[in-house]
Backbone as CSV, one residue per row, in Angstrom:
resi,resn,N_x,N_y,N_z,CA_x,CA_y,CA_z,C_x,C_y,C_z
1,MET,32.089,-47.179,78.759,32.199,-45.737,78.643,33.541,-45.371,78.025
2,PRO,33.611,-45.329,76.715,34.876,-45.008,76.069,35.286,-43.570,76.312
3,GLY,36.581,-43.359,76.471,37.089,-42.009,76.648,37.067,-41.503,78.075
4,PHE,36.526,-42.265,78.992,36.473,-41.830,80.379,37.630,-42.428,81.159
5,THR,38.148,-41.685,82.123,39.214,-42.189,82.980,38.619,-43.081,84.058
6,LYS,39.491,-43.744,84.799,39.019,-44.621,85.881,38.267,-43.816,86.939
7,LEU,38.746,-42.596,87.212,38.089,-41.764,88.217,36.671,-41.406,87.799
8,THR,36.474,-41.048,86.545,35.122,-40.682,86.114,34.208,-41.897,86.063
9,LYS,34.756,-43.064,85.733,33.940,-44.277,85.774,33.536,-44.596,87.211
10,LEU,34.485,-44.451,88.135,34.183,-44.687,89.546,33.151,-43.684,90.058
11,ALA,33.293,-42.440,89.642,32.340,-41.414,90.053,30.944,-41.730,89.533
12,ALA,30.866,-42.194,88.290,29.560,-42.524,87.709,28.925,-43.693,88.450
13,LEU,29.698,-44.727,88.720,29.139,-45.901,89.397,28.679,-45.581,90.815
14,THR,29.503,-44.873,91.574,29.099,-44.542,92.944,27.984,-43.510,92.956
15,GLY,27.992,-42.614,91.959,26.948,-41.592,91.900,25.576,-42.172,91.627
16,PHE,25.519,-43.266,90.886,24.231,-43.916,90.646,23.744,-44.633,91.899
17,ALA,24.664,-45.169,92.685,24.281,-45.911,93.888,23.983,-44.976,95.061
18,ILE,24.844,-43.993,95.264,24.710,-43.084,96.410,24.685,-41.654,95.887
19,PRO,23.568,-40.987,95.980,23.506,-39.603,95.480,24.535,-38.713,96.167
20,GLY,25.275,-37.971,95.369,26.276,-37.047,95.885,27.675,-37.621,95.906
21,ALA,27.813,-38.946,95.951,29.147,-39.541,96.025,29.937,-39.273,94.748
22,GLY,29.302,-39.358,93.613,29.981,-39.086,92.356,30.454,-37.643,92.266
23,HIS,29.662,-36.732,92.796,30.055,-35.319,92.807,31.311,-35.130,93.653
24,VAL,31.367,-35.816,94.793,32.538,-35.709,95.672,33.774,-36.228,94.947
25,PHE,33.663,-37.360,94.242,34.795,-37.905,93.495,35.287,-36.955,92.422
26,LEU,34.387,-36.187,91.848,34.756,-35.267,90.781,35.180,-33.897,91.289
27,GLY,35.268,-33.744,92.608,35.743,-32.486,93.181,34.667,-31.472,93.477
28,ARG,33.430,-31.848,93.373,32.317,-30.939,93.697,31.744,-31.351,95.050
29,CYS,32.584,-31.167,96.071,32.281,-31.693,97.405,31.042,-31.067,98.031
30,CYS,30.907,-29.761,97.961,29.761,-29.105,98.603,28.446,-29.600,98.013
31,ARG,28.353,-29.615,96.696,27.131,-30.076,96.052,26.865,-31.531,96.398
32,GLY,27.917,-32.354,96.381,27.770,-33.767,96.682,27.299,-34.013,98.105
33,LEU,27.862,-33.284,99.036,27.471,-33.465,100.444,26.047,-32.982,100.695
34,VAL,25.654,-31.900,100.054,24.276,-31.398,100.208,23.285,-32.408,99.639
35,LEU,23.583,-32.935,98.459,22.698,-33.945,97.865,22.606,-35.186,98.754
36,PHE,23.751,-35.642,99.254,23.740,-36.818,100.115,22.968,-36.557,101.403
37,PHE,23.159,-35.387,102.011,22.464,-35.064,103.259,20.941,-35.083,103.066
38,TRP,20.459,-34.402,102.021,19.012,-34.345,101.814,18.433,-35.704,101.424
39,PHE,19.164,-36.481,100.643,18.712,-37.816,100.296,18.598,-38.676,101.555
40,ALA,19.645,-38.637,102.379,19.632,-39.433,103.617,18.532,-38.948,104.549
41,PHE,18.321,-37.645,104.638,17.287,-37.096,105.514,15.906,-37.634,105.120
42,PHE,15.585,-37.554,103.830,14.249,-37.996,103.405,14.116,-39.521,103.433
43,LEU,15.188,-40.232,103.152,15.130,-41.688,103.232,14.926,-42.142,104.675
44,ASN,15.637,-41.504,105.605,15.449,-41.823,107.029,14.086,-41.364,107.514
45,GLY,13.612,-40.260,106.969,12.271,-39.786,107.342,11.205,-40.793,106.983
46,SER,11.379,-41.476,105.873,10.389,-42.493,105.495,10.453,-43.690,106.430
47,ALA,11.637,-43.972,106.974,11.761,-45.089,107.914,11.226,-44.720,109.292
48,VAL,11.355,-43.471,109.665,10.935,-43.025,111.005,9.449,-42.642,111.036
49,ALA,8.856,-42.397,109.877,7.457,-41.967,109.806,6.502,-42.916,110.531
50,PRO,6.635,-44.246,110.428,5.716,-45.122,111.171,5.813,-44.965,112.689
51,VAL,6.993,-44.623,113.176,7.155,-44.417,114.628,6.347,-43.199,115.059
52,PHE,6.465,-42.104,114.308,5.698,-40.913,114.637,4.202,-41.141,114.441
53,GLU,3.864,-41.974,113.479,2.466,-42.285,113.226,1.858,-43.039,114.412
54,SER,2.656,-43.894,115.051,2.161,-44.627,116.220,1.950,-43.700,117.407
55,LEU,2.593,-42.547,117.405,2.420,-41.569,118.474,1.247,-40.630,118.211
56,GLY,0.598,-40.809,117.060,-0.594,-40.020,116.775,-0.420,-39.006,115.662
57,ALA,0.791,-38.787,115.207,1.010,-37.829,114.120,0.646,-38.480,112.791
58,ARG,0.086,-37.709,111.877,-0.272,-38.240,110.563,0.845,-37.882,109.571
59,ILE,1.734,-38.823,109.377,2.857,-38.624,108.462,2.855,-39.785,107.477
60,ASP,2.842,-39.450,106.201,2.835,-40.478,105.162,4.272,-40.729,104.697
61,PRO,4.790,-41.931,104.867,6.179,-42.208,104.454,6.390,-42.137,102.949
62,ARG,5.306,-42.231,102.171,5.462,-42.164,100.715,5.953,-40.792,100.257
63,GLY,5.585,-39.748,100.972,6.071,-38.400,100.633,7.573,-38.294,100.821
64,PHE,8.074,-38.889,101.909,9.519,-38.887,102.137,10.237,-39.693,101.046
65,LEU,9.660,-40.839,100.687,10.275,-41.664,99.637,10.254,-40.950,98.285
66,ALA,9.178,-40.240,98.006,9.099,-39.494,96.742,10.158,-38.398,96.706
67,ALA,10.338,-37.698,97.821,11.355,-36.644,97.881,12.749,-37.239,97.720
68,ALA,13.007,-38.371,98.383,14.312,-39.035,98.244,14.527,-39.477,96.803
69,GLY,13.486,-39.976,96.156,13.596,-40.388,94.761,13.886,-39.226,93.834
70,LEU,13.253,-38.083,94.074,13.511,-36.897,93.252,14.939,-36.395,93.438
71,ILE,15.427,-36.453,94.670,16.808,-36.027,94.914,17.780,-36.980,94.216
72,TRP,17.493,-38.284,94.269,18.347,-39.260,93.576,18.349,-38.977,92.073
73,LEU,17.183,-38.736,91.497,17.076,-38.472,90.063,17.838,-37.209,89.683
74,TYR,17.674,-36.147,90.466,18.405,-34.914,90.192,19.910,-35.156,90.264
75,SER,20.339,-35.906,91.256,21.763,-36.185,91.435,22.331,-36.943,90.234
76,VAL,21.611,-37.946,89.762,22.082,-38.736,88.623,22.132,-37.877,87.362
77,LEU,21.099,-37.080,87.112,21.081,-36.234,85.912,22.183,-35.179,85.955
78,ASP,22.413,-34.613,87.120,23.466,-33.613,87.258,24.840,-34.256,87.059
79,LEU,25.024,-35.448,87.576,26.285,-36.160,87.398,26.515,-36.486,85.923
80,LEU,25.481,-36.912,85.223,25.605,-37.178,83.787,25.970,-35.919,83.011
81,ARG,25.364,-34.804,83.391,25.688,-33.531,82.738,27.164,-33.193,82.919
82,ILE,27.676,-33.368,84.117,29.081,-33.069,84.398,29.997,-33.994,83.608
83,LEU,29.670,-35.286,83.578,30.518,-36.254,82.882,30.518,-36.016,81.377
84,ILE,29.370,-35.701,80.811,29.300,-35.431,79.371,30.079,-34.169,79.036
85,TRP,29.982,-33.154,79.883,30.722,-31.916,79.654,32.225,-32.180,79.699
86,ARG,32.673,-32.988,80.670,34.102,-33.301,80.768,34.582,-34.090,79.557
87,ASN,33.780,-35.051,79.099,34.169,-35.856,77.949,34.247,-34.991,76.695
88,ARG,33.294,-34.097,76.522,33.300,-33.201,75.363,34.522,-32.288,75.396
89,LYS,34.857,-31.814,76.579,36.017,-30.940,76.727,37.304,-31.694,76.382
90,ALA,37.414,-32.957,76.810,38.595,-33.766,76.503,38.691,-34.035,75.012
91,LEU,37.566,-34.305,74.346,37.574,-34.536,72.901,37.989,-33.286,72.135
92,GLU,37.525,-32.130,72.583,37.917,-30.878,71.931,39.416,-30.640,72.084
93,GLU,39.963,-30.989,73.232,41.398,-30.820,73.451,42.200,-31.757,72.548
94,LYS,41.754,-33.012,72.398,42.432,-33.948,71.491,42.367,-33.445,70.051
95,LYS,41.218,-32.939,69.670,41.042,-32.421,68.311,41.982,-31.241,68.069
96,ARG,42.102,-30.386,69.051,42.973,-29.216,68.936,44.435,-29.638,68.810
97,GLU,44.861,-30.627,69.616,46.238,-31.111,69.542,46.542,-31.702,68.168
98,ARG,45.619,-32.493,67.637,45.829,-33.097,66.320,45.868,-32.033,65.227
99,PHE,45.035,-31.022,65.370,45.027,-29.959,64.373,46.352,-29.193,64.401
100,LEU,46.856,-28.887,65.599,48.130,-28.169,65.698,49.278,-29.006,65.154
101,SER,49.234,-30.311,65.392,50.255,-31.205,64.845,50.192,-31.203,63.317
102,ALA,48.991,-31.265,62.770,48.819,-31.235,61.316,49.338,-29.916,60.751
103,PHE,49.052,-28.838,61.450,49.489,-27.529,60.970,51.009,-27.435,60.956
104,SER,51.676,-28.019,61.960,53.146,-27.993,61.963,53.701,-28.811,60.796
105,PHE,53.090,-29.958,60.481,53.520,-30.730,59.313,53.297,-29.928,58.030
106,TYR,52.189,-29.218,57.964,51.872,-28.409,56.793,52.943,-27.329,56.594
107,LEU,53.321,-26.675,57.688,54.328,-25.614,57.586,55.693,-26.158,57.185
108,LYS,55.976,-27.413,57.546,57.248,-28.042,57.164,57.227,-28.552,55.723
109,GLY,56.054,-28.552,55.110,55.942,-29.041,53.740,55.668,-30.532,53.659
110,GLU,55.359,-31.163,54.782,55.036,-32.593,54.811,53.514,-32.733,54.678
111,TYR,53.049,-32.570,53.443,51.611,-32.483,53.206,50.879,-33.803,53.434
112,GLY,51.513,-34.917,53.132,50.881,-36.217,53.354,50.631,-36.479,54.836
113,ARG,51.631,-36.164,55.668,51.460,-36.350,57.115,50.444,-35.361,57.676
114,ALA,50.452,-34.156,57.141,49.469,-33.164,57.589,48.059,-33.630,57.247
115,ARG,47.897,-34.176,56.043,46.581,-34.688,55.633,46.123,-35.821,56.535
116,ALA,47.048,-36.702,56.915,46.688,-37.826,57.792,46.183,-37.314,59.140
117,LYS,46.860,-36.309,59.685,46.408,-35.732,60.967,45.065,-35.022,60.803
118,LEU,44.889,-34.326,59.690,43.629,-33.629,59.464,42.483,-34.610,59.240
119,ARG,42.778,-35.764,58.661,41.741,-36.807,58.541,41.328,-37.305,59.929
120,ASN,42.310,-37.382,60.848,41.970,-37.748,62.233,41.021,-36.722,62.844
121,VAL,41.291,-35.460,62.568,40.414,-34.397,63.070,39.018,-34.566,62.473
122,LEU,38.954,-34.855,61.171,37.649,-35.049,60.529,36.961,-36.309,61.034
123,GLY,37.726,-37.279,61.497,37.133,-38.462,62.105,36.426,-38.124,63.410
124,MET,36.908,-37.099,64.094,36.282,-36.663,65.337,35.119,-35.711,65.072
125,ASP,35.262,-34.888,64.032,34.228,-33.914,63.669,34.268,-33.737,62.157
126,ARG,33.393,-34.450,61.454,33.470,-34.441,59.992,33.029,-33.129,59.367
127,ASP,32.467,-32.232,60.149,32.037,-30.936,59.630,32.916,-29.793,60.137
128,ASP,34.201,-30.064,60.305,35.134,-29.039,60.767,35.636,-28.255,59.556
129,PRO,35.225,-26.991,59.404,35.621,-26.227,58.218,37.124,-25.968,58.150
130,ASP,37.773,-25.817,59.301,39.222,-25.582,59.311,39.966,-26.781,58.743
131,ALA,39.568,-27.978,59.155,40.226,-29.188,58.668,40.007,-29.354,57.163
132,HIS,38.796,-29.113,56.703,38.530,-29.220,55.262,39.353,-28.199,54.473
133,PHE,39.431,-26.992,54.987,40.193,-25.953,54.297,41.667,-26.334,54.197
134,HIS,42.237,-26.796,55.303,43.661,-27.101,55.292,43.975,-28.383,54.510
135,ILE,43.060,-29.347,54.506,43.253,-30.517,53.641,43.247,-30.064,52.177
136,ALA,42.340,-29.174,51.847,42.288,-28.648,50.486,43.597,-27.944,50.123
137,MET,44.155,-27.219,51.073,45.424,-26.533,50.805,46.549,-27.542,50.554
138,THR,46.558,-28.667,51.293,47.595,-29.679,51.046,47.426,-30.287,49.668
139,TYR,46.184,-30.556,49.272,45.942,-31.091,47.932,46.364,-30.081,46.859
140,LYS,46.081,-28.825,47.099,46.449,-27.791,46.134,47.967,-27.712,45.989
141,ARG,48.683,-27.768,47.113,50.145,-27.690,47.079,50.762,-28.873,46.333
142,GLU,50.080,-30.013,46.350,50.609,-31.196,45.673,50.021,-31.374,44.274
143,GLY,49.218,-30.411,43.823,48.705,-30.430,42.466,47.482,-31.301,42.246
144,MET,46.817,-31.713,43.298,45.602,-32.536,43.169,44.393,-31.602,43.196
145,LYS,44.134,-30.991,42.044,43.151,-29.912,41.981,41.718,-30.379,42.235
146,ARG,41.356,-31.543,41.729,39.978,-32.023,41.898,39.663,-32.243,43.383
147,LEU,40.591,-32.875,44.100,40.381,-33.107,45.532,40.409,-31.791,46.313
148,ALA,41.275,-30.884,45.872,41.342,-29.582,46.538,40.009,-28.845,46.395
149,ARG,39.454,-28.840,45.167,38.165,-28.169,44.960,37.077,-28.776,45.832
150,ARG,37.072,-30.115,45.903,36.042,-30.792,46.690,36.096,-30.367,48.161
151,HIS,37.301,-30.311,48.715,37.419,-29.933,50.134,37.204,-28.432,50.341
152,PHE,37.591,-27.613,49.374,37.290,-26.183,49.496,35.774,-25.961,49.533
153,ARG,35.061,-26.638,48.654,33.595,-26.507,48.643,32.982,-27.022,49.936
154,ARG,33.529,-28.121,50.428,33.011,-28.687,51.692,33.277,-27.719,52.844
155,ALA,34.442,-27.101,52.871,34.752,-26.120,53.917,33.767,-24.965,53.877
156,LEU,33.425,-24.543,52.680,32.474,-23.449,52.522,31.067,-23.862,52.956
157,SER,30.691,-25.094,52.654,29.323,-25.538,52.976,29.109,-25.804,54.460
158,VAL,30.146,-26.176,55.197,29.963,-26.491,56.622,30.379,-25.340,57.537
159,ASP,30.810,-24.237,56.955,31.265,-23.097,57.753,30.085,-22.175,58.066
160,PRO,29.522,-22.244,59.276,28.321,-21.462,59.581,28.577,-19.951,59.640
161,PHE,29.806,-19.551,59.965,30.103,-18.127,60.125,30.827,-17.548,58.923
162,ARG,30.977,-18.363,57.877,31.668,-17.950,56.657,33.068,-17.413,56.962
163,LYS,33.732,-18.058,57.896,35.083,-17.677,58.301,36.058,-17.784,57.132
164,TRP,35.886,-18.832,56.339,36.773,-19.072,55.217,36.175,-18.605,53.889
165,GLY,35.085,-17.894,53.908,34.361,-17.543,52.694,35.202,-16.896,51.604
166,GLU,35.813,-15.777,51.894,36.594,-15.058,50.885,37.831,-15.850,50.472
167,GLU,38.475,-16.452,51.457,39.675,-17.246,51.183,39.370,-18.433,50.258
168,VAL,38.269,-19.118,50.534,37.891,-20.268,49.708,37.545,-19.815,48.296
169,LYS,36.816,-18.729,48.155,36.465,-18.239,46.817,37.715,-17.893,46.014
170,ARG,38.673,-17.281,46.676,39.925,-16.927,45.992,40.700,-18.189,45.597
171,GLU,40.743,-19.175,46.531,41.465,-20.415,46.219,40.767,-21.199,45.117
172,LEU,39.447,-21.181,45.090,38.707,-21.895,44.040,38.977,-21.281,42.670
173,ARG,39.166,-19.966,42.617,39.497,-19.317,41.345,40.892,-19.731,40.867
174,ASP,41.807,-19.946,41.838,43.192,-20.290,41.497,43.356,-21.767,41.134
175,VAL,42.463,-22.612,41.642,42.619,-24.062,41.417,42.013,-24.472,40.100
């Protein structure tokens, strides 16, 4: 599991074995304890069902096992959702830090270093219109017009909200 901390790996491993344990490790104690309680209740119910059956009650232990299995499945899927959300959030934060670092190099006039940082951003998200736009600006500042045009066009093509639309059109006329 690349990009995960030791705590999230531990939470994932225990969460697969014991429903609710992974939630507790991740700080979602109430949800984790509720999941564990209901899982244990239905699992124990399946073990106790034959005793009640010997007393004359008609209780099928398979129903308890099915309920315990559904709770386990829900717990695992919910834990995966939480872990994926956390990993995505961490990646977005890394991308933001690299972009801000690139922008500071750009403002200092260190276009080569800014481009290197922006390439890192594109390595994380190759359809980032901001990174393409700013790489194009570094190429333009250094007189590499063909590369600048290519990245300006790419910024325009991957920008769903046309955030850079007018700016790119103006820069394309100047390049």
